[in-house]
N, CA, C and O atoms as a GROMACS GRO file, in nm:
protein
  428
    1UNK      N    1  -3.289  18.468  -6.716
    1UNK     CA    2  -3.344  18.343  -6.750
    1UNK      C    3  -3.229  18.303  -6.752
    1UNK      O    4  -3.134  18.378  -6.767
    2UNK      N    5  -3.212  18.057  -6.725
    2UNK     CA    6  -3.099  18.038  -6.756
    2UNK      C    7  -3.106  17.956  -6.892
    2UNK      O    8  -3.210  17.924  -6.950
    3UNK      N    9  -2.932  17.920  -6.947
    3UNK     CA   10  -2.922  17.892  -7.097
    3UNK      C   11  -2.885  17.746  -7.062
    3UNK      O   12  -2.850  17.686  -6.960
    4UNK      N   13  -2.914  17.710  -7.221
    4UNK     CA   14  -2.762  17.546  -7.204
    4UNK      C   15  -2.733  17.580  -7.330
    4UNK      O   16  -2.808  17.627  -7.416
    5UNK      N   17  -2.569  17.540  -7.340
    5UNK     CA   18  -2.500  17.564  -7.458
    5UNK      C   19  -2.481  17.496  -7.495
    5UNK      O   20  -2.359  17.479  -7.486
    6UNK      N   21  -2.550  17.383  -7.574
    6UNK     CA   22  -2.409  17.215  -7.632
    6UNK      C   23  -2.337  17.197  -7.786
    6UNK      O   24  -2.382  17.173  -7.898
    7UNK      N   25  -2.200  17.224  -7.730
    7UNK     CA   26  -2.133  17.244  -7.872
    7UNK      C   27  -2.014  17.135  -7.941
    7UNK      O   28  -1.987  17.027  -7.890
    8UNK      N   29  -1.941  17.193  -8.082
    8UNK     CA   30  -1.871  17.112  -8.108
    8UNK      C   31  -1.781  17.195  -8.136
    8UNK      O   32  -1.779  17.318  -8.141
    9UNK      N   33  -1.698  17.110  -8.156
    9UNK     CA   34  -1.592  17.169  -8.255
    9UNK      C   35  -1.527  17.115  -8.361
    9UNK      O   36  -1.557  16.998  -8.336
   10UNK      N   37  -1.432  17.106  -8.505
   10UNK     CA   38  -1.397  17.061  -8.546
   10UNK      C   39  -1.276  17.098  -8.661
   10UNK      O   40  -1.270  17.220  -8.679
   11UNK      N   41  -1.207  17.042  -8.719
   11UNK     CA   42  -1.224  16.909  -8.724
   11UNK      C   43  -1.141  16.808  -8.652
   11UNK      O   44  -1.027  16.810  -8.605
   12UNK      N   45  -1.270  16.685  -8.663
   12UNK     CA   46  -1.228  16.558  -8.515
   12UNK      C   47  -1.044  16.480  -8.512
   12UNK      O   48  -0.990  16.444  -8.616
   13UNK      N   49  -1.012  16.476  -8.444
   13UNK     CA   50  -0.880  16.431  -8.466
   13UNK      C   51  -0.937  16.233  -8.335
   13UNK      O   52  -0.988  16.233  -8.222
   14UNK      N   53  -0.902  16.121  -8.413
   14UNK     CA   54  -0.965  16.056  -8.311
   14UNK      C   55  -0.843  16.031  -8.201
   14UNK      O   56  -0.874  16.012  -8.084
   15UNK      N   57  -0.710  16.032  -8.240
   15UNK     CA   58  -0.616  16.021  -8.171
   15UNK      C   59  -0.540  16.117  -8.124
   15UNK      O   60  -0.424  16.090  -8.153
   16UNK      N   61  -0.549  16.244  -8.048
   16UNK     CA   62  -0.504  16.326  -8.010
   16UNK      C   63  -0.651  16.451  -8.046
   16UNK      O   64  -0.730  16.482  -8.135
   17UNK      N   65  -0.613  16.485  -7.910
   17UNK     CA   66  -0.707  16.616  -7.912
   17UNK      C   67  -0.685  16.782  -7.937
   17UNK      O   68  -0.647  16.868  -7.858
   18UNK      N   69  -0.709  16.788  -8.025
   18UNK     CA   70  -0.679  16.913  -8.114
   18UNK      C   71  -0.626  17.012  -8.094
   18UNK      O   72  -0.513  16.965  -8.077
   19UNK      N   73  -0.611  17.134  -8.080
   19UNK     CA   74  -0.574  17.237  -8.001
   19UNK      C   75  -0.722  17.353  -8.035
   19UNK      O   76  -0.753  17.426  -7.940
   20UNK      N   77  -0.789  17.363  -8.140
   20UNK     CA   78  -0.922  17.426  -8.062
   20UNK      C   79  -0.972  17.325  -7.985
   20UNK      O   80  -1.091  17.351  -8.007
   21UNK      N   81  -0.975  17.247  -7.925
   21UNK     CA   82  -1.051  17.161  -7.862
   21UNK      C   83  -0.997  17.147  -7.710
   21UNK      O   84  -1.065  17.070  -7.642
   22UNK      N   85  -0.924  17.188  -7.667
   22UNK     CA   86  -0.851  17.227  -7.584
   22UNK      C   87  -0.887  17.372  -7.502
   22UNK      O   88  -0.886  17.406  -7.383
   23UNK      N   89  -0.932  17.458  -7.675
   23UNK     CA   90  -0.909  17.571  -7.603
   23UNK      C   91  -1.057  17.595  -7.571
   23UNK      O   92  -1.094  17.682  -7.492
   24UNK      N   93  -1.123  17.529  -7.622
   24UNK     CA   94  -1.314  17.525  -7.608
   24UNK      C   95  -1.354  17.452  -7.426
   24UNK      O   96  -1.420  17.490  -7.329
   25UNK      N   97  -1.263  17.322  -7.465
   25UNK     CA   98  -1.288  17.285  -7.287
   25UNK      C   99  -1.228  17.416  -7.232
   25UNK      O  100  -1.308  17.458  -7.149
   26UNK      N  101  -1.121  17.500  -7.241
   26UNK     CA  102  -1.078  17.605  -7.148
   26UNK      C  103  -1.164  17.683  -7.101
   26UNK      O  104  -1.184  17.722  -6.986
   27UNK      N  105  -1.230  17.708  -7.224
   27UNK     CA  106  -1.316  17.853  -7.184
   27UNK      C  107  -1.411  17.800  -7.130
   27UNK      O  108  -1.478  17.904  -7.133
   28UNK      N  109  -1.487  17.719  -7.075
   28UNK     CA  110  -1.590  17.660  -7.089
   28UNK      C  111  -1.571  17.643  -6.917
   28UNK      O  112  -1.636  17.701  -6.830
   29UNK      N  113  -1.494  17.573  -6.904
   29UNK     CA  114  -1.380  17.498  -6.759
   29UNK      C  115  -1.364  17.650  -6.681
   29UNK      O  116  -1.396  17.651  -6.562
   30UNK      N  117  -1.325  17.757  -6.731
   30UNK     CA  118  -1.312  17.884  -6.642
   30UNK      C  119  -1.368  17.973  -6.667
   30UNK      O  120  -1.318  18.080  -6.700
   31UNK      N  121  -1.489  17.947  -6.657
   31UNK     CA  122  -1.693  18.054  -6.702
   31UNK      C  123  -1.744  18.037  -6.636
   31UNK      O  124  -1.773  17.924  -6.597
   32UNK      N  125  -1.786  18.149  -6.585
   32UNK     CA  126  -1.878  18.217  -6.463
   32UNK      C  127  -2.005  18.046  -6.542
   32UNK      O  128  -2.028  18.050  -6.663
   33UNK      N  129  -2.046  17.966  -6.486
   33UNK     CA  130  -2.080  17.876  -6.536
   33UNK      C  131  -2.122  17.808  -6.413
   33UNK      O  132  -2.038  17.789  -6.325
   34UNK      N  133  -2.302  17.750  -6.391
   34UNK     CA  134  -2.292  17.642  -6.346
   34UNK      C  135  -2.268  17.543  -6.331
   34UNK      O  136  -2.239  17.496  -6.222
   35UNK      N  137  -2.273  17.459  -6.473
   35UNK     CA  138  -2.286  17.307  -6.479
   35UNK      C  139  -2.189  17.311  -6.619
   35UNK      O  140  -2.223  17.367  -6.723
   36UNK      N  141  -2.084  17.250  -6.603
   36UNK     CA  142  -2.021  17.217  -6.793
   36UNK      C  143  -1.985  17.044  -6.713
   36UNK      O  144  -1.954  16.985  -6.610
   37UNK      N  145  -2.039  17.024  -6.941
   37UNK     CA  146  -1.977  16.893  -6.922
   37UNK      C  147  -1.890  16.837  -7.010
   37UNK      O  148  -1.961  16.798  -7.103
   38UNK      N  149  -1.736  16.803  -7.043
   38UNK     CA  150  -1.690  16.810  -7.137
   38UNK      C  151  -1.682  16.684  -7.161
   38UNK      O  152  -1.667  16.607  -7.066
   39UNK      N  153  -1.693  16.627  -7.316
   39UNK     CA  154  -1.696  16.544  -7.324
   39UNK      C  155  -1.596  16.476  -7.492
   39UNK      O  156  -1.539  16.549  -7.574
   40UNK      N  157  -1.603  16.359  -7.496
   40UNK     CA  158  -1.439  16.358  -7.688
   40UNK      C  159  -1.581  16.334  -7.774
   40UNK      O  160  -1.585  16.227  -7.834
   41UNK      N  161  -1.690  16.415  -7.786
   41UNK     CA  162  -1.757  16.417  -7.902
   41UNK      C  163  -1.861  16.490  -7.882
   41UNK      O  164  -1.954  16.464  -7.958
   42UNK      N  165  -1.890  16.624  -7.757
   42UNK     CA  166  -2.041  16.706  -7.670
   42UNK      C  167  -1.956  16.726  -7.612
   42UNK      O  168  -1.862  16.662  -7.567
   43UNK      N  169  -2.018  16.900  -7.611
   43UNK     CA  170  -1.983  16.960  -7.447
   43UNK      C  171  -2.162  17.014  -7.473
   43UNK      O  172  -2.251  17.012  -7.559
   44UNK      N  173  -2.128  17.074  -7.288
   44UNK     CA  174  -2.308  17.128  -7.262
   44UNK      C  175  -2.259  17.161  -7.138
   44UNK      O  176  -2.195  17.092  -7.059
   45UNK      N  177  -2.312  17.323  -7.128
   45UNK     CA  178  -2.300  17.414  -7.024
   45UNK      C  179  -2.373  17.521  -6.990
   45UNK      O  180  -2.380  17.628  -7.050
   46UNK      N  181  -2.439  17.479  -6.866
   46UNK     CA  182  -2.586  17.602  -6.863
   46UNK      C  183  -2.504  17.732  -6.797
   46UNK      O  184  -2.384  17.752  -6.814
   47UNK      N  185  -2.591  17.816  -6.719
   47UNK     CA  186  -2.576  17.912  -6.630
   47UNK      C  187  -2.684  18.006  -6.666
   47UNK      O  188  -2.774  18.002  -6.750
   48UNK      N  189  -2.647  18.098  -6.572
   48UNK     CA  190  -2.714  18.284  -6.685
   48UNK      C  191  -2.734  18.288  -6.797
   48UNK      O  192  -2.679  18.210  -6.874
   49UNK      N  193  -2.820  18.383  -6.835
   49UNK     CA  194  -2.795  18.375  -6.986
   49UNK      C  195  -2.704  18.478  -7.052
   49UNK      O  196  -2.654  18.471  -7.165
   50UNK      N  197  -2.683  18.626  -6.911
   50UNK     CA  198  -2.534  18.666  -6.969
   50UNK      C  199  -2.408  18.591  -6.933
   50UNK      O  200  -2.312  18.596  -7.010
   51UNK      N  201  -2.402  18.522  -6.822
   51UNK     CA  202  -2.223  18.433  -6.872
   51UNK      C  203  -2.312  18.327  -6.992
   51UNK      O  204  -2.262  18.376  -7.093
   52UNK      N  205  -2.361  18.272  -7.020
   52UNK     CA  206  -2.367  18.187  -7.153
   52UNK      C  207  -2.372  18.232  -7.247
   52UNK      O  208  -2.299  18.172  -7.327
   53UNK      N  209  -2.439  18.338  -7.301
   53UNK     CA  210  -2.329  18.431  -7.434
   53UNK      C  211  -2.268  18.474  -7.457
   53UNK      O  212  -2.215  18.494  -7.566
   54UNK      N  213  -2.238  18.529  -7.290
   54UNK     CA  214  -2.058  18.612  -7.218
   54UNK      C  215  -1.940  18.465  -7.306
   54UNK      O  216  -1.857  18.481  -7.395
   55UNK      N  217  -1.969  18.373  -7.256
   55UNK     CA  218  -1.869  18.200  -7.307
   55UNK      C  219  -1.886  18.166  -7.480
   55UNK      O  220  -1.801  18.150  -7.567
   56UNK      N  221  -2.001  18.164  -7.484
   56UNK     CA  222  -2.012  18.123  -7.656
   56UNK      C  223  -1.923  18.244  -7.738
   56UNK      O  224  -1.830  18.232  -7.818
   57UNK      N  225  -1.979  18.343  -7.694
   57UNK     CA  226  -1.906  18.434  -7.762
   57UNK      C  227  -1.677  18.454  -7.736
   57UNK      O  228  -1.604  18.481  -7.831
   58UNK      N  229  -1.621  18.429  -7.581
   58UNK     CA  230  -1.499  18.424  -7.562
   58UNK      C  231  -1.513  18.269  -7.682
   58UNK      O  232  -1.450  18.286  -7.786
   59UNK      N  233  -1.586  18.134  -7.670
   59UNK     CA  234  -1.540  18.108  -7.725
   59UNK      C  235  -1.557  17.969  -7.836
   59UNK      O  236  -1.538  17.848  -7.844
   60UNK      N  237  -1.621  18.115  -7.928
   60UNK     CA  238  -1.587  18.128  -8.072
   60UNK      C  239  -1.521  18.165  -8.182
   60UNK      O  240  -1.514  18.136  -8.302
   61UNK      N  241  -1.461  18.261  -8.078
   61UNK     CA  242  -1.289  18.358  -8.053
   61UNK      C  243  -1.146  18.316  -8.029
   61UNK      O  244  -1.034  18.360  -8.052
   62UNK      N  245  -1.231  18.163  -7.946
   62UNK     CA  246  -1.043  18.103  -7.868
   62UNK      C  247  -1.046  17.965  -7.938
   62UNK      O  248  -0.946  17.899  -7.909
   63UNK      N  249  -1.140  17.898  -8.029
   63UNK     CA  250  -1.131  17.742  -8.053
   63UNK      C  251  -1.107  17.896  -8.262
   63UNK      O  252  -0.999  17.944  -8.295
   64UNK      N  253  -1.210  17.914  -8.320
   64UNK     CA  254  -1.187  17.946  -8.446
   64UNK      C  255  -0.997  17.999  -8.412
   64UNK      O  256  -0.924  17.950  -8.498
   65UNK      N  257  -0.954  18.048  -8.351
   65UNK     CA  258  -0.757  18.096  -8.360
   65UNK      C  259  -0.671  17.964  -8.356
   65UNK      O  260  -0.562  17.929  -8.402
   66UNK      N  261  -0.763  17.910  -8.282
   66UNK     CA  262  -0.753  17.774  -8.207
   66UNK      C  263  -0.697  17.645  -8.342
   66UNK      O  264  -0.631  17.541  -8.350
   67UNK      N  265  -0.796  17.758  -8.448
   67UNK     CA  266  -0.734  17.613  -8.519
   67UNK      C  267  -0.891  17.557  -8.602
   67UNK      O  268  -0.892  17.480  -8.698
   68UNK      N  269  -0.978  17.600  -8.556
   68UNK     CA  270  -1.107  17.515  -8.568
   68UNK      C  271  -1.220  17.607  -8.710
   68UNK      O  272  -1.271  17.712  -8.750
   69UNK      N  273  -1.193  17.435  -8.732
   69UNK     CA  274  -1.334  17.522  -8.876
   69UNK      C  275  -1.438  17.509  -8.903
   69UNK      O  276  -1.471  17.549  -9.015
   70UNK      N  277  -1.542  17.446  -8.811
   70UNK     CA  278  -1.682  17.462  -8.735
   70UNK      C  279  -1.693  17.457  -8.625
   70UNK      O  280  -1.640  17.373  -8.552
   71UNK      N  281  -1.775  17.562  -8.588
   71UNK     CA  282  -1.781  17.482  -8.410
   71UNK      C  283  -1.936  17.513  -8.422
   71UNK      O  284  -1.988  17.625  -8.423
   72UNK      N  285  -2.002  17.381  -8.433
   72UNK     CA  286  -2.148  17.360  -8.397
   72UNK      C  287  -2.252  17.475  -8.229
   72UNK      O  288  -2.207  17.562  -8.154
   73UNK      N  289  -2.346  17.434  -8.234
   73UNK     CA  290  -2.410  17.474  -8.103
   73UNK      C  291  -2.598  17.546  -8.096
   73UNK      O  292  -2.679  17.609  -8.164
   74UNK      N  293  -2.583  17.492  -7.990
   74UNK     CA  294  -2.724  17.446  -7.969
   74UNK      C  295  -2.723  17.518  -7.914
   74UNK      O  296  -2.606  17.557  -7.917
   75UNK      N  297  -2.831  17.638  -7.792
   75UNK     CA  298  -2.858  17.686  -7.747
   75UNK      C  299  -2.985  17.707  -7.696
   75UNK      O  300  -3.052  17.786  -7.763
   76UNK      N  301  -3.055  17.645  -7.566
   76UNK     CA  302  -3.169  17.599  -7.552
   76UNK      C  303  -3.187  17.691  -7.394
   76UNK      O  304  -3.120  17.681  -7.292
   77UNK      N  305  -3.294  17.774  -7.420
   77UNK     CA  306  -3.389  17.803  -7.282
   77UNK      C  307  -3.414  17.690  -7.192
   77UNK      O  308  -3.487  17.597  -7.227
   78UNK      N  309  -3.331  17.698  -7.026
   78UNK     CA  310  -3.374  17.623  -6.945
   78UNK      C  311  -3.492  17.635  -6.839
   78UNK      O  312  -3.540  17.748  -6.852
   79UNK      N  313  -3.541  17.581  -6.764
   79UNK     CA  314  -3.597  17.688  -6.644
   79UNK      C  315  -3.537  17.705  -6.561
   79UNK      O  316  -3.440  17.630  -6.547
   80UNK      N  317  -3.558  17.793  -6.478
   80UNK     CA  318  -3.458  17.836  -6.343
   80UNK      C  319  -3.529  17.791  -6.295
   80UNK      O  320  -3.641  17.749  -6.324
   81UNK      N  321  -3.430  17.794  -6.157
   81UNK     CA  322  -3.423  17.728  -6.077
   81UNK      C  323  -3.516  17.812  -5.959
   81UNK      O  324  -3.597  17.768  -5.877
   82UNK      N  325  -3.462  17.972  -5.992
   82UNK     CA  326  -3.509  18.069  -5.872
   82UNK      C  327  -3.637  18.114  -5.895
   82UNK      O  328  -3.708  18.182  -5.821
   83UNK      N  329  -3.671  18.047  -6.066
   83UNK     CA  330  -3.825  18.095  -6.076
   83UNK      C  331  -3.987  18.026  -6.041
   83UNK      O  332  -3.984  17.908  -6.005
   84UNK      N  333  -4.104  18.083  -6.048
   84UNK     CA  334  -4.179  18.058  -6.055
   84UNK      C  335  -4.184  17.851  -6.145
   84UNK      O  336  -4.161  17.805  -6.257
   85UNK      N  337  -4.226  17.796  -6.013
   85UNK     CA  338  -4.179  17.658  -6.121
   85UNK      C  339  -4.306  17.691  -6.211
   85UNK      O  340  -4.277  17.676  -6.330
   86UNK      N  341  -4.441  17.733  -6.191
   86UNK     CA  342  -4.596  17.701  -6.300
   86UNK      C  343  -4.503  17.813  -6.457
   86UNK      O  344  -4.592  17.835  -6.538
   87UNK      N  345  -4.343  17.889  -6.518
   87UNK     CA  346  -4.340  17.965  -6.569
   87UNK      C  347  -4.376  17.829  -6.675
   87UNK      O  348  -4.383  17.712  -6.641
   88UNK      N  349  -4.398  17.886  -6.815
   88UNK     CA  350  -4.349  17.834  -6.918
   88UNK      C  351  -4.275  17.840  -7.006
   88UNK      O  352  -4.282  17.946  -7.067
   89UNK      N  353  -4.173  17.741  -7.057
   89UNK     CA  354  -4.065  17.761  -7.083
   89UNK      C  355  -4.085  17.665  -7.256
   89UNK      O  356  -4.164  17.571  -7.256
   90UNK      N  357  -4.029  17.691  -7.358
   90UNK     CA  358  -4.006  17.659  -7.460
   90UNK      C  359  -3.998  17.586  -7.508
   90UNK      O  360  -3.898  17.542  -7.452
   91UNK      N  361  -4.022  17.507  -7.590
   91UNK     CA  362  -3.923  17.379  -7.630
   91UNK      C  363  -3.892  17.369  -7.687
   91UNK      O  364  -3.973  17.448  -7.735
   92UNK      N  365  -3.789  17.324  -7.828
   92UNK     CA  366  -3.762  17.261  -7.927
   92UNK      C  367  -3.846  17.291  -7.999
   92UNK      O  368  -3.870  17.390  -8.068
   93UNK      N  369  -3.920  17.148  -7.970
   93UNK     CA  370  -4.112  17.140  -8.021
   93UNK      C  371  -4.197  17.279  -8.072
   93UNK      O  372  -4.249  17.295  -8.182
   94UNK      N  373  -4.196  17.347  -7.991
   94UNK     CA  374  -4.317  17.498  -7.903
   94UNK      C  375  -4.216  17.547  -8.045
   94UNK      O  376  -4.268  17.546  -8.156
   95UNK      N  377  -4.046  17.595  -8.024
   95UNK     CA  378  -4.031  17.728  -8.128
   95UNK      C  379  -4.032  17.658  -8.280
   95UNK      O  380  -4.067  17.723  -8.378
   96UNK      N  381  -3.988  17.510  -8.290
   96UNK     CA  382  -4.083  17.456  -8.449
   96UNK      C  383  -4.190  17.522  -8.485
   96UNK      O  384  -4.230  17.579  -8.587
   97UNK      N  385  -4.249  17.489  -8.322
   97UNK     CA  386  -4.427  17.450  -8.423
   97UNK      C  387  -4.452  17.602  -8.476
   97UNK      O  388  -4.490  17.617  -8.592
   98UNK      N  389  -4.433  17.701  -8.402
   98UNK     CA  390  -4.469  17.861  -8.383
   98UNK      C  391  -4.367  17.858  -8.505
   98UNK      O  392  -4.429  17.944  -8.568
   99UNK      N  393  -4.297  17.838  -8.560
   99UNK     CA  394  -4.217  17.884  -8.697
   99UNK      C  395  -4.306  17.757  -8.869
   99UNK      O  396  -4.284  17.744  -8.990
  100UNK      N  397  -4.397  17.702  -8.772
  100UNK     CA  398  -4.443  17.597  -8.932
  100UNK      C  399  -4.383  17.546  -8.899
  100UNK      O  400  -4.461  17.467  -8.846
  101UNK      N  401  -4.257  17.496  -8.868
  101UNK     CA  402  -4.152  17.374  -8.910
  101UNK      C  403  -4.251  17.272  -8.744
  101UNK      O  404  -4.337  17.286  -8.658
  102UNK      N  405  -4.087  17.113  -8.836
  102UNK     CA  406  -4.129  16.992  -8.734
  102UNK      C  407  -4.077  17.005  -8.639
  102UNK      O  408  -3.970  17.064  -8.648
  103UNK      N  409  -4.127  16.954  -8.478
  103UNK     CA  410  -4.067  17.007  -8.395
  103UNK      C  411  -3.983  16.798  -8.379
  103UNK      O  412  -4.020  16.707  -8.453
  104UNK      N  413  -3.881  16.783  -8.272
  104UNK     CA  414  -3.790  16.699  -8.290
  104UNK      C  415  -3.817  16.586  -8.363
  104UNK      O  416  -3.746  16.536  -8.450
  105UNK      N  417  -4.024  16.508  -8.285
  105UNK     CA  418  -4.088  16.434  -8.355
  105UNK      C  419  -4.019  16.406  -8.500
  105UNK      O  420  -3.962  16.309  -8.550
  106UNK      N  421  -4.060  16.570  -8.552
  106UNK     CA  422  -4.104  16.508  -8.692
  106UNK      C  423  -3.904  16.468  -8.702
  106UNK      O  424  -3.870  16.367  -8.764
  107UNK      N  425  -3.838  16.523  -8.661
  107UNK     CA  426  -3.743  16.452  -8.738
  107UNK      C  427  -3.664  16.345  -8.815
  107UNK      O  428  -3.559  16.374  -8.872
   0.00000   0.00000   0.00000
């Protein structure tokens, strides 16, 4: 299984990059992930489930220790390039519908 994590750390500082954001960036850039995109207002990383989950654990511990007061993250299952292309992958809308809530289009 492959996962994509999207995350931000707070508090924001528009004048300089806060230590917790630097720590989070270093964790994801040094992790065994396939894809990492670090930006000023959000970050994404993709990889095998085991690697992403281990990275999330280290990311939370490191950024909180470096002064983050909030870490927001979202984890999605994504299609595995090695898997059968006909395999079904849950989307946010499918998951929300299964729980009886609105999908992405209902927000």
